[in-house]
mmCIF file as gemmi writes it, N, C-alpha and C atoms, coordinates in Angstrom:
data_model
loop_
_atom_site.group_PDB
_atom_site.id
_atom_site.type_symbol
_atom_site.label_atom_id
_atom_site.label_alt_id
_atom_site.label_comp_id
_atom_site.label_asym_id
_atom_site.label_entity_id
_atom_site.label_seq_id
_atom_site.pdbx_PDB_ins_code
_atom_site.Cartn_x
_atom_site.Cartn_y
_atom_site.Cartn_z
_atom_site.occupancy
_atom_site.B_iso_or_equiv
_atom_site.pdbx_formal_charge
_atom_site.auth_seq_id
_atom_site.auth_asym_id
_atom_site.pdbx_PDB_model_num
ATOM 1 N N . UNK Axp A 1 ? 1.318 -1.322 -0.035 1 0 ? 1 A 1
ATOM 2 C CA . UNK Axp A 1 ? 0.028 0.108 -0.178 1 0 ? 1 A 1
ATOM 3 C C . UNK Axp A 1 ? 0.609 1.144 -0.256 1 0 ? 1 A 1
ATOM 4 N N . UNK Axp A 2 ? 1.007 2.128 0.719 1 0 ? 2 A 1
ATOM 5 C CA . UNK Axp A 2 ? 1.463 3.147 0.696 1 0 ? 2 A 1
ATOM 6 C C . UNK Axp A 2 ? 1.875 4.222 -0.283 1 0 ? 2 A 1
ATOM 7 N N . UNK Axp A 3 ? 0.915 4.271 -1.233 1 0 ? 3 A 1
ATOM 8 C CA . UNK Axp A 3 ? 0.851 4.858 -2.232 1 0 ? 3 A 1
ATOM 9 C C . UNK Axp A 3 ? 0.585 6.271 -2.072 1 0 ? 3 A 1
ATOM 10 N N . UNK Axp A 4 ? 1.045 7.348 -2.248 1 0 ? 4 A 1
ATOM 11 C CA . UNK Axp A 4 ? 0.963 9.161 -2.232 1 0 ? 4 A 1
ATOM 12 C C . UNK Axp A 4 ? -0.245 9.169 -3.02 1 0 ? 4 A 1
ATOM 13 N N . UNK Axp A 5 ? -0.992 9.595 -2.992 1 0 ? 5 A 1
ATOM 14 C CA . UNK Axp A 5 ? -2.041 10.5 -3.842 1 0 ? 5 A 1
ATOM 15 C C . UNK Axp A 5 ? -1.194 11.558 -4.929 1 0 ? 5 A 1
ATOM 16 N N . UNK Axp A 6 ? -2.309 11.621 -5.932 1 0 ? 6 A 1
ATOM 17 C CA . UNK Axp A 6 ? -1.785 12.305 -7.271 1 0 ? 6 A 1
ATOM 18 C C . UNK Axp A 6 ? -2.297 13.641 -7.659 1 0 ? 6 A 1
ATOM 19 N N . UNK Axp A 7 ? -3.583 13.966 -6.625 1 0 ? 7 A 1
ATOM 20 C CA . UNK Axp A 7 ? -3.803 14.634 -6.968 1 0 ? 7 A 1
ATOM 21 C C . UNK Axp A 7 ? -2.958 16.42 -6.611 1 0 ? 7 A 1
ATOM 22 N N . UNK Axp A 8 ? -2.7 17.74 -7.66 1 0 ? 8 A 1
ATOM 23 C CA . UNK Axp A 8 ? -2.3 18.824 -7.251 1 0 ? 8 A 1
ATOM 24 C C . UNK Axp A 8 ? -2.082 19.041 -5.873 1 0 ? 8 A 1
ATOM 25 N N . UNK Axp A 9 ? -0.922 18.808 -4.94 1 0 ? 9 A 1
ATOM 26 C CA . UNK Axp A 9 ? -1.078 19.539 -3.775 1 0 ? 9 A 1
ATOM 27 C C . UNK Axp A 9 ? -1.419 18.612 -3.049 1 0 ? 9 A 1
ATOM 28 N N . UNK Axp A 10 ? -1.842 17.188 -3.086 1 0 ? 10 A 1
ATOM 29 C CA . UNK Axp A 10 ? -1.978 15.888 -2.347 1 0 ? 10 A 1
ATOM 30 C C . UNK Axp A 10 ? -0.241 15.135 -2.431 1 0 ? 10 A 1
ATOM 31 N N . UNK Axp A 11 ? 0.175 15.437 -3.19 1 0 ? 11 A 1
ATOM 32 C CA . UNK Axp A 11 ? 1.033 14.259 -3.474 1 0 ? 11 A 1
ATOM 33 C C . UNK Axp A 11 ? 2.013 13.821 -1.906 1 0 ? 11 A 1
ATOM 34 N N . UNK Axp A 12 ? 1.726 14.294 -0.55 1 0 ? 12 A 1
ATOM 35 C CA . UNK Axp A 12 ? 2.459 13.905 0.741 1 0 ? 12 A 1
ATOM 36 C C . UNK Axp A 12 ? 1.886 13.239 1.038 1 0 ? 12 A 1
ATOM 37 N N . UNK Axp A 13 ? -0.35 13.191 0.935 1 0 ? 13 A 1
ATOM 38 C CA . UNK Axp A 13 ? -1.006 12.006 1.218 1 0 ? 13 A 1
ATOM 39 C C . UNK Axp A 13 ? -0.882 11.126 1.256 1 0 ? 13 A 1
ATOM 40 N N . UNK Axp A 14 ? -0.605 9.261 1.77 1 0 ? 14 A 1
ATOM 41 C CA . UNK Axp A 14 ? -0.891 8.532 1.602 1 0 ? 14 A 1
ATOM 42 C C . UNK Axp A 14 ? -2.048 8.143 1.309 1 0 ? 14 A 1
ATOM 43 N N . UNK Axp A 15 ? -2.763 7.626 0.567 1 0 ? 15 A 1
ATOM 44 C CA . UNK Axp A 15 ? -3.974 6.456 0.087 1 0 ? 15 A 1
ATOM 45 C C . UNK Axp A 15 ? -4.163 5.756 1.613 1 0 ? 15 A 1
ATOM 46 N N . UNK Axp A 16 ? -3.859 4.523 1.622 1 0 ? 16 A 1
ATOM 47 C CA . UNK Axp A 16 ? -3.94 3.62 2.473 1 0 ? 16 A 1
ATOM 48 C C . UNK Axp A 16 ? -2.691 3.368 2.808 1 0 ? 16 A 1
ATOM 49 N N . UNK Axp A 17 ? -3.07 3.299 4.817 1 0 ? 17 A 1
ATOM 50 C CA . UNK Axp A 17 ? -1.947 2.908 5.293 1 0 ? 17 A 1
ATOM 51 C C . UNK Axp A 17 ? -2.105 1.991 6.299 1 0 ? 17 A 1
ATOM 52 N N . UNK Axp A 18 ? -1.778 1.071 5.693 1 0 ? 18 A 1
ATOM 53 C CA . UNK Axp A 18 ? -2.089 -0.476 6.055 1 0 ? 18 A 1
ATOM 54 C C . UNK Axp A 18 ? -1.906 -0.622 7.857 1 0 ? 18 A 1
ATOM 55 N N . UNK Axp A 19 ? -3.094 -0.779 8.394 1 0 ? 19 A 1
ATOM 56 C CA . UNK Axp A 19 ? -3.121 -0.847 9.777 1 0 ? 19 A 1
ATOM 57 C C . UNK Axp A 19 ? -3.926 0.189 10.207 1 0 ? 19 A 1
ATOM 58 N N . UNK Axp A 20 ? -3.616 1.98 9.402 1 0 ? 20 A 1
ATOM 59 C CA . UNK Axp A 20 ? -3.864 3.152 10.687 1 0 ? 20 A 1
ATOM 60 C C . UNK Axp A 20 ? -4.93 4.225 9.259 1 0 ? 20 A 1
ATOM 61 N N . UNK Axp A 21 ? -6.286 3.336 10.005 1 0 ? 21 A 1
ATOM 62 C CA . UNK Axp A 21 ? -7.484 3.957 9.026 1 0 ? 21 A 1
ATOM 63 C C . UNK Axp A 21 ? -7.142 5.453 8.997 1 0 ? 21 A 1
ATOM 64 N N . UNK Axp A 22 ? -7.188 6.107 10.382 1 0 ? 22 A 1
ATOM 65 C CA . UNK Axp A 22 ? -6.956 6.921 10.478 1 0 ? 22 A 1
ATOM 66 C C . UNK Axp A 22 ? -5.802 8.471 10.076 1 0 ? 22 A 1
ATOM 67 N N . UNK Axp A 23 ? -4.495 7.415 9.49 1 0 ? 23 A 1
ATOM 68 C CA . UNK Axp A 23 ? -3.945 7.873 9.105 1 0 ? 23 A 1
ATOM 69 C C . UNK Axp A 23 ? -3.649 7.705 7.528 1 0 ? 23 A 1
ATOM 70 N N . UNK Axp A 24 ? -4.887 7.397 6.874 1 0 ? 24 A 1
ATOM 71 C CA . UNK Axp A 24 ? -5.429 7.062 5.202 1 0 ? 24 A 1
ATOM 72 C C . UNK Axp A 24 ? -5.984 7.679 4.908 1 0 ? 24 A 1
ATOM 73 N N . UNK Axp A 25 ? -5.589 8.666 3.53 1 0 ? 25 A 1
ATOM 74 C CA . UNK Axp A 25 ? -6.198 9.689 2.716 1 0 ? 25 A 1
ATOM 75 C C . UNK Axp A 25 ? -7.7 9.493 2.177 1 0 ? 25 A 1
ATOM 76 N N . UNK Axp A 26 ? -7.216 8.041 1.68 1 0 ? 26 A 1
ATOM 77 C CA . UNK Axp A 26 ? -8.572 7.343 1.62 1 0 ? 26 A 1
ATOM 78 C C . UNK Axp A 26 ? -9.83 7.621 2.332 1 0 ? 26 A 1
ATOM 79 N N . UNK Axp A 27 ? -9.585 7.03 3.581 1 0 ? 27 A 1
ATOM 80 C CA . UNK Axp A 27 ? -10.684 7.338 4.6 1 0 ? 27 A 1
ATOM 81 C C . UNK Axp A 27 ? -11.067 9.033 4.537 1 0 ? 27 A 1
ATOM 82 N N . UNK Axp A 28 ? -10.38 9.764 4.67 1 0 ? 28 A 1
ATOM 83 C CA . UNK Axp A 28 ? -10.38 11.232 5.111 1 0 ? 28 A 1
ATOM 84 C C . UNK Axp A 28 ? -11.304 11.312 3.815 1 0 ? 28 A 1
ATOM 85 N N . UNK Axp A 29 ? -11.147 10.85 3.097 1 0 ? 29 A 1
ATOM 86 C CA . UNK Axp A 29 ? -11.815 11.492 1.221 1 0 ? 29 A 1
ATOM 87 C C . UNK Axp A 29 ? -13.537 11.358 1.419 1 0 ? 29 A 1
ATOM 88 N N . UNK Axp A 30 ? -13.432 9.909 2.137 1 0 ? 30 A 1
ATOM 89 C CA . UNK Axp A 30 ? -15.121 9.489 1.943 1 0 ? 30 A 1
ATOM 90 C C . UNK Axp A 30 ? -15.414 9.512 3.125 1 0 ? 30 A 1
ATOM 91 N N . UNK Axp A 31 ? -14.69 10.047 5.079 1 0 ? 31 A 1
ATOM 92 C CA . UNK Axp A 31 ? -15.723 11.406 5.588 1 0 ? 31 A 1
ATOM 93 C C . UNK Axp A 31 ? -15.642 12.187 5.287 1 0 ? 31 A 1
ATOM 94 N N . UNK Axp A 32 ? -15.421 13.025 4.239 1 0 ? 32 A 1
ATOM 95 C CA . UNK Axp A 32 ? -15.363 14.05 3.69 1 0 ? 32 A 1
ATOM 96 C C . UNK Axp A 32 ? -14.654 15.47 5.056 1 0 ? 32 A 1
ATOM 97 N N . UNK Axp A 33 ? -13.539 14.949 5.116 1 0 ? 33 A 1
ATOM 98 C CA . UNK Axp A 33 ? -13.525 15.512 6.217 1 0 ? 33 A 1
ATOM 99 C C . UNK Axp A 33 ? -12.404 16.586 5.858 1 0 ? 33 A 1
ATOM 100 N N . UNK Axp A 34 ? -12.835 18.437 6.796 1 0 ? 34 A 1
ATOM 101 C CA . UNK Axp A 34 ? -12.447 19.532 5.912 1 0 ? 34 A 1
ATOM 102 C C . UNK Axp A 34 ? -10.872 19.97 5.793 1 0 ? 34 A 1
ATOM 103 N N . UNK Axp A 35 ? -10.123 18.575 6.104 1 0 ? 35 A 1
ATOM 104 C CA . UNK Axp A 35 ? -9.053 18.785 5.791 1 0 ? 35 A 1
ATOM 105 C C . UNK Axp A 35 ? -8.489 18.106 4.85 1 0 ? 35 A 1
ATOM 106 N N . UNK Axp A 36 ? -8.995 17.403 4.171 1 0 ? 36 A 1
ATOM 107 C CA . UNK Axp A 36 ? -8.914 16.832 3.04 1 0 ? 36 A 1
ATOM 108 C C . UNK Axp A 36 ? -8.456 17.46 1.75 1 0 ? 36 A 1
ATOM 109 N N . UNK Axp A 37 ? -7.639 16.87 0.408 1 0 ? 37 A 1
ATOM 110 C CA . UNK Axp A 37 ? -7.058 17.236 -0.478 1 0 ? 37 A 1
ATOM 111 C C . UNK Axp A 37 ? -7.762 16.661 -2.031 1 0 ? 37 A 1
ATOM 112 N N . UNK Axp A 38 ? -8.377 17.315 -2.376 1 0 ? 38 A 1
ATOM 113 C CA . UNK Axp A 38 ? -9.329 16.896 -3.408 1 0 ? 38 A 1
ATOM 114 C C . UNK Axp A 38 ? -10.69 16.91 -3.412 1 0 ? 38 A 1
ATOM 115 N N . UNK Axp A 39 ? -11.461 16.347 -4.164 1 0 ? 39 A 1
ATOM 116 C CA . UNK Axp A 39 ? -12.606 15.897 -3.886 1 0 ? 39 A 1
ATOM 117 C C . UNK Axp A 39 ? -13.116 14.67 -3.189 1 0 ? 39 A 1
ATOM 118 N N . UNK Axp A 40 ? -14.332 15.177 -1.943 1 0 ? 40 A 1
ATOM 119 C CA . UNK Axp A 40 ? -14.36 14.043 -1.256 1 0 ? 40 A 1
ATOM 120 C C . UNK Axp A 40 ? -15.136 12.48 -2.704 1 0 ? 40 A 1
ATOM 121 N N . UNK Axp A 41 ? -15.257 11.311 -1.68 1 0 ? 41 A 1
ATOM 122 C CA . UNK Axp A 41 ? -15.576 10.177 -2.512 1 0 ? 41 A 1
ATOM 123 C C . UNK Axp A 41 ? -16.224 9.436 -1.727 1 0 ? 41 A 1
ATOM 124 N N . UNK Axp A 42 ? -17.131 9.401 -2.739 1 0 ? 42 A 1
ATOM 125 C CA . UNK Axp A 42 ? -17.424 9.111 -3.786 1 0 ? 42 A 1
ATOM 126 C C . UNK Axp A 42 ? -17.942 10.418 -4.238 1 0 ? 42 A 1
ATOM 127 N N . UNK Axp A 43 ? -17.713 10.702 -5.5 1 0 ? 43 A 1
ATOM 128 C CA . UNK Axp A 43 ? -18.147 12.109 -6.062 1 0 ? 43 A 1
ATOM 129 C C . UNK Axp A 43 ? -19.29 12.434 -6.217 1 0 ? 43 A 1
ATOM 130 N N . UNK Axp A 44 ? -20.666 11.365 -6.198 1 0 ? 44 A 1
ATOM 131 C CA . UNK Axp A 44 ? -22.022 11.234 -6.221 1 0 ? 44 A 1
ATOM 132 C C . UNK Axp A 44 ? -22.363 10.755 -4.864 1 0 ? 44 A 1
ATOM 133 N N . UNK Axp A 45 ? -23.548 11.627 -4.001 1 0 ? 45 A 1
ATOM 134 C CA . UNK Axp A 45 ? -23.64 10.89 -2.712 1 0 ? 45 A 1
ATOM 135 C C . UNK Axp A 45 ? -22.904 10.602 -1.752 1 0 ? 45 A 1
ATOM 136 N N . UNK Axp A 46 ? -23.641 9.328 -0.738 1 0 ? 46 A 1
ATOM 137 C CA . UNK Axp A 46 ? -22.083 8.727 0.677 1 0 ? 46 A 1
ATOM 138 C C . UNK Axp A 46 ? -22.331 7.883 0.739 1 0 ? 46 A 1
ATOM 139 N N . UNK Axp A 47 ? -21.408 6.938 1.532 1 0 ? 47 A 1
ATOM 140 C CA . UNK Axp A 47 ? -21.451 5.888 1.832 1 0 ? 47 A 1
ATOM 141 C C . UNK Axp A 47 ? -22.469 5.795 3.08 1 0 ? 47 A 1
ATOM 142 N N . UNK Axp A 48 ? -23.079 4.95 3.033 1 0 ? 48 A 1
ATOM 143 C CA . UNK Axp A 48 ? -23.313 4.663 4.625 1 0 ? 48 A 1
ATOM 144 C C . UNK Axp A 48 ? -22.34 4.295 5.758 1 0 ? 48 A 1
ATOM 145 N N . UNK Axp A 49 ? -23.164 4.811 6.559 1 0 ? 49 A 1
ATOM 146 C CA . UNK Axp A 49 ? -21.727 4.185 7.846 1 0 ? 49 A 1
ATOM 147 C C . UNK Axp A 49 ? -21.495 2.77 7.701 1 0 ? 49 A 1
ATOM 148 N N . UNK Axp A 50 ? -22.56 1.712 7.369 1 0 ? 50 A 1
ATOM 149 C CA . UNK Axp A 50 ? -21.999 0.471 7.445 1 0 ? 50 A 1
ATOM 150 C C . UNK Axp A 50 ? -20.734 0.159 6.374 1 0 ? 50 A 1
ATOM 151 N N . UNK Axp A 51 ? -20.98 0.971 5.477 1 0 ? 51 A 1
ATOM 152 C CA . UNK Axp A 51 ? -19.89 0.289 4.46 1 0 ? 51 A 1
ATOM 153 C C . UNK Axp A 51 ? -18.738 1.21 4.769 1 0 ? 51 A 1
ATOM 154 N N . UNK Axp A 52 ? -19.276 2.196 5.274 1 0 ? 52 A 1
ATOM 155 C CA . UNK Axp A 52 ? -17.434 2.774 6.011 1 0 ? 52 A 1
ATOM 156 C C . UNK Axp A 52 ? -16.672 2.292 7.112 1 0 ? 52 A 1
ATOM 157 N N . UNK Axp A 53 ? -17.844 1.568 7.811 1 0 ? 53 A 1
ATOM 158 C CA . UNK Axp A 53 ? -17.098 0.883 8.829 1 0 ? 53 A 1
ATOM 159 C C . UNK Axp A 53 ? -16.225 -0.473 8.08 1 0 ? 53 A 1
ATOM 160 N N . UNK Axp A 54 ? -16.987 -0.948 6.993 1 0 ? 54 A 1
ATOM 161 C CA . UNK Axp A 54 ? -16.278 -2.268 6.158 1 0 ? 54 A 1
ATOM 162 C C . UNK Axp A 54 ? -14.684 -1.245 5.79 1 0 ? 54 A 1
ATOM 163 N N . UNK Axp A 55 ? -15.476 -0.104 5.277 1 0 ? 55 A 1
ATOM 164 C CA . UNK Axp A 55 ? -13.582 -0.096 4.547 1 0 ? 55 A 1
ATOM 165 C C . UNK Axp A 55 ? -12.599 0.509 6.217 1 0 ? 55 A 1
ATOM 166 N N . UNK Axp A 56 ? -13.112 1.281 7.114 1 0 ? 56 A 1
ATOM 167 C CA . UNK Axp A 56 ? -12.117 1.463 8.187 1 0 ? 56 A 1
ATOM 168 C C . UNK Axp A 56 ? -11.53 -0.018 8.577 1 0 ? 56 A 1
ATOM 169 N N . UNK Axp A 57 ? -12.19 -1.253 8.891 1 0 ? 57 A 1
ATOM 170 C CA . UNK Axp A 57 ? -12.04 -2.251 9.158 1 0 ? 57 A 1
ATOM 171 C C . UNK Axp A 57 ? -10.994 -3.205 8.133 1 0 ? 57 A 1
ATOM 172 N N . UNK Axp A 58 ? -11.401 -3.216 6.683 1 0 ? 58 A 1
ATOM 173 C CA . UNK Axp A 58 ? -9.998 -3.554 5.636 1 0 ? 58 A 1
ATOM 174 C C . UNK Axp A 58 ? -8.415 -2.549 6.057 1 0 ? 58 A 1
ATOM 175 N N . UNK Axp A 59 ? -8.833 -1.397 6.154 1 0 ? 59 A 1
ATOM 176 C CA . UNK Axp A 59 ? -7.491 -0.848 6.068 1 0 ? 59 A 1
ATOM 177 C C . UNK Axp A 59 ? -6.844 -0.991 7.755 1 0 ? 59 A 1
ATOM 178 N N . UNK Axp A 60 ? -7.459 -1.44 8.842 1 0 ? 60 A 1
ATOM 179 C CA . UNK Axp A 60 ? -7.234 -1.766 9.851 1 0 ? 60 A 1
ATOM 180 C C . UNK Axp A 60 ? -5.957 -2.982 9.693 1 0 ? 60 A 1
ATOM 181 N N . UNK Axp A 61 ? -7.271 -4.218 8.789 1 0 ? 61 A 1
ATOM 182 C CA . UNK Axp A 61 ? -7.145 -5.926 8.557 1 0 ? 61 A 1
ATOM 183 C C . UNK Axp A 61 ? -5.522 -5.63 7.621 1 0 ? 61 A 1
ATOM 184 N N . UNK Axp A 62 ? -5.08 -5.124 7.242 1 0 ? 62 A 1
ATOM 185 C CA . UNK Axp A 62 ? -3.86 -4.751 6.43 1 0 ? 62 A 1
ATOM 186 C C . UNK Axp A 62 ? -3.024 -4.922 7.34 1 0 ? 62 A 1
ATOM 187 N N . UNK Axp A 63 ? -2.796 -4.008 8.056 1 0 ? 63 A 1
ATOM 188 C CA . UNK Axp A 63 ? -1.638 -4.012 8.555 1 0 ? 63 A 1
ATOM 189 C C . UNK Axp A 63 ? -1.468 -5.595 9.284 1 0 ? 63 A 1
ATOM 190 N N . UNK Axp A 64 ? -2.314 -6.348 9.509 1 0 ? 64 A 1
ATOM 191 C CA . UNK Axp A 64 ? -2.378 -7.827 10.248 1 0 ? 64 A 1
ATOM 192 C C . UNK Axp A 64 ? -1.72 -8.57 9.326 1 0 ? 64 A 1
ATOM 193 N N . UNK Axp A 65 ? -1.156 -8.295 7.957 1 0 ? 65 A 1
ATOM 194 C CA . UNK Axp A 65 ? -0.925 -9.197 7.068 1 0 ? 65 A 1
ATOM 195 C C . UNK Axp A 65 ? 0.587 -9.495 6.622 1 0 ? 65 A 1
ATOM 196 N N . UNK Axp A 66 ? 1.117 -9.616 8.081 1 0 ? 66 A 1
ATOM 197 C CA . UNK Axp A 66 ? 2.489 -9.789 8.103 1 0 ? 66 A 1
ATOM 198 C C . UNK Axp A 66 ? 2.81 -10.523 7.215 1 0 ? 66 A 1
ATOM 199 N N . UNK Axp A 67 ? 3.636 -10.019 5.961 1 0 ? 67 A 1
ATOM 200 C CA . UNK Axp A 67 ? 4.154 -10.992 5.211 1 0 ? 67 A 1
ATOM 201 C C . UNK Axp A 67 ? 3.278 -11.535 3.914 1 0 ? 67 A 1
ATOM 202 N N . UNK Axp A 68 ? 2.045 -11.342 4.211 1 0 ? 68 A 1
ATOM 203 C CA . UNK Axp A 68 ? 0.895 -11.88 3.135 1 0 ? 68 A 1
ATOM 204 C C . UNK Axp A 68 ? 0.568 -10.583 2.113 1 0 ? 68 A 1
ATOM 205 N N . UNK Axp A 69 ? 0.04 -11.168 0.615 1 0 ? 69 A 1
ATOM 206 C CA . UNK Axp A 69 ? 0.023 -10.518 0.359 1 0 ? 69 A 1
ATOM 207 C C . UNK Axp A 69 ? -1.124 -9.095 0.256 1 0 ? 69 A 1
ATOM 208 N N . UNK Axp A 70 ? -0.855 -8.316 0.3 1 0 ? 70 A 1
ATOM 209 C CA . UNK Axp A 70 ? -2.105 -6.977 0.664 1 0 ? 70 A 1
ATOM 210 C C . UNK Axp A 70 ? -2.988 -7.042 -0.882 1 0 ? 70 A 1
ATOM 211 N N . UNK Axp A 71 ? -3.529 -7.957 -0.661 1 0 ? 71 A 1
ATOM 212 C CA . UNK Axp A 71 ? -4.602 -7.611 -2.041 1 0 ? 71 A 1
ATOM 213 C C . UNK Axp A 71 ? -6.331 -7.518 -1.604 1 0 ? 71 A 1
ATOM 214 N N . UNK Axp A 72 ? -6.248 -7.26 0.017 1 0 ? 72 A 1
ATOM 215 C CA . UNK Axp A 72 ? -7.8 -7.355 0.357 1 0 ? 72 A 1
ATOM 216 C C . UNK Axp A 72 ? -8.363 -8.743 0.312 1 0 ? 72 A 1
ATOM 217 N N . UNK Axp A 73 ? -7.981 -10.105 -0.135 1 0 ? 73 A 1
ATOM 218 C CA . UNK Axp A 73 ? -8.809 -11.054 -0.566 1 0 ? 73 A 1
ATOM 219 C C . UNK Axp A 73 ? -8.364 -11.852 0.137 1 0 ? 73 A 1
């Protein structure tokens, strides 16, 4: 994971920090935090809280993949 965002001015933001949902730019964009760089995700509508929690847990679970493939599945 640990891939930086590509939007202008967002290059220093890491999209997904394995094991750290609160440090992941992707989750910030889904939550539409006032500090995000770029546009909210998804562009139209919002994710329901249960789907946001699934995303949060997926990011957290990535941190427990000791030596395994980080493919989310």
